[in-house]
C-alpha positions, -999 to +999 in steps of 0.1 A: +294-318-084+311-294-064+292-274-034+292-240-052+272-257-080+243-261-057+248-228-038+245-209-071+217-229-085+198-222-052+202-183-054+195-182-088+162-198-081+158-176-050+164-146-074+138-160-103+110-164-072+113-129-061+116-113-093+080-136-102+063-127-068+071-089-073+062-087-110+027-105-099+023-081-070+031-051-094+003-067-119-020-069-092-016-030-081-020-020-118-050-038-117-061-024-086-056+009-092-068+006-130-104-005-117-102+022-086-098+049-116-126+033-140-148+037-109-142+075-103-147+082-139-178+063-142-191+077-108-177+113-110-164+109-074-136+093-051-145+061-037-127+078-002-162+101+002-183+095+033-218+088+027-241+113+047-243+086+074-206+084+079-203+124+077-228+129+103-210+100+122-177+115+116-189+149+134-202+132+163-170+115+172-150+147+160-130+123+135-110+155+123-095+160+156-084+123+159-072+122+126-047+149+129-033+141+160-031+105+147-012+118+112+011+137+134+023+105+155+025+086+123+049+113+103+068+117+131+072+076+129+083+076+095+102+107+095+124+088+122+125+054+101+139+079+069+164+090+090+176+057+104+185+048+071 
């Protein structure tokens, strides 16, 4: 058996493994998004809303200012990653 047969077989196994893992990941994402959509439809609210306690803590910690500052830094970082491609 020649070496290229082995290399080709390993390459095909690798590609098959990647395709399998990506398809499983997509299935998981689809299942999770449908669960969140079902929750939102059932309760009529987003799962990301804060409770009253969480809202008062957010106000005390001035979370909006912190999030705004972090979001600006993250946006610059993400934009920088896009321009490097």
